[in-house]
C-alpha angles and dihedrals in degrees: 000000000000113000124186129201122199106214130026107216129120094296091053089048093054092045090054091048089056090046092064086085091063133066096237127132107231130212126186127195114200137138096223114081090197096050117136093253098046097096099039100062128079093232126026118193119190110220149111114281088203094059117096099214094043094051093043094050090046094052106035095089097040129099096218140003132200133179136236095194134021096234095093134121103272094185090061092049089050091054091047090052090053088055094052104266112138111235123196113227099021118247089246092057091044092053089057096046104041093061113060092203093057089041093057091046088052091056091050093047092053097041092246110158113247138148117285112264147184127210117232125190097185145010088260091058090047092055090057090064102069091129089062094064141151091056145134121247114212127185113241091227137007102038120124140156094013094316116120092034123108126180111216115190101163139020097260090062092059091090087072092060125102125278090208135075106300147148123252103205122194110246113251124216091239122202096173137002112217135190124199124189113212125188124202127184129202091269090059092250114147138208121190128199122219112270118268121211114224126210114193135213102234092204094065102014087235129133106273100182138329143201127221134227090029117231101240133140118269093245091053091045090055091051092048092050095044094048093046091052092047092053093052096042091052089056088062094208136119117236143077118303131186111208113198116202141180123223106202131207090273093051091251113147121226129181113238101182145314132241113204096211146041106314143207090244088063098054091104092064090077091075103007103057135048092240117029122219088248094053088046092055090051089053089054094045092050093040094243127145117285116258136237111279098188119126117251091198135350109273143194132202125211114194117221105222128181110264122245114267095021124110123156141050108004124247122181105218112202094016095129092054092051092048088059091063110100096212100044126095118197121210117186116189099218095248108148097199132050134203133175111294096006115140106238103166145311140240122222119207125195124199137146090222116071092203091055090044092056092043092054092046091056091044091054092046089058096038104047120054133166111229137162118262 
């Protein structure tokens, strides 16, 4: 079976690593010849994943296509679908998810709980909404990894908002941020992973580390699971979806946003769960039975992020010490150069004891840094 991946970053790399277990012929479309996935696929095609003709020509002879990032040409995927190519997620689901304005309207339409919001088309419109503060301004399209998001607490900060179509989302009194990976096959059958609790680096608005399964009350867990399943079922598309949610101070659960692909918040599933999110996506692509999502052990992820003041050829300071730990698993993304805030890898830790898990995560954060040689 011929399987295509649009995008060749670290997620594509890990997906291809999981795909070694299957007899699929793999194709990657990506502009960067040195991308992490370039040397792991059977066929690498250099090209722009946003260009209609490039994506269409890439996909027309394939059996199935999936994505590594949302910024792809949806019109080309729609045409490929009409010609019998299986696309995960569907072009219809991708249209909803890739634009945060449409995504929020989708939640409202389907009575999915989410933070109150206003749509702004320009900076001038934003500045008329001072009574809605404090809030978070999010670009409709083009934001990723913390970019395209601006926290606005008071009127004088509105000048830092976006002069493009965007969402102004009422700030939530967040107790926990949760991510849930949900898998759906073509039969509509679902498999849901235990919730992971995310802790963010406020400097870069990137995931700093996380714990899974999250320690939340049963009643809250049921709400998290039910809402996550509703979101994905309403999309009516096979694939892997990461549903990011807020638990507020009153234990109400609100959907933040969705990613229609394997996701950073699911990295821990490689070692921590019986079936990883990457293996699960292969099962969906190849029309095989869904896997077991149960956790083998509680796990934590520490993101390896380029250190401040360092730009150049990457050096992993403290790597040997981390490799001596018996319950830590290092994943480097194959990026040769670092810069401040760039995601360079992650470390997964397994431990039955949550206290030890958190202690080791903090130890690794302080021990392993990504600097320039």
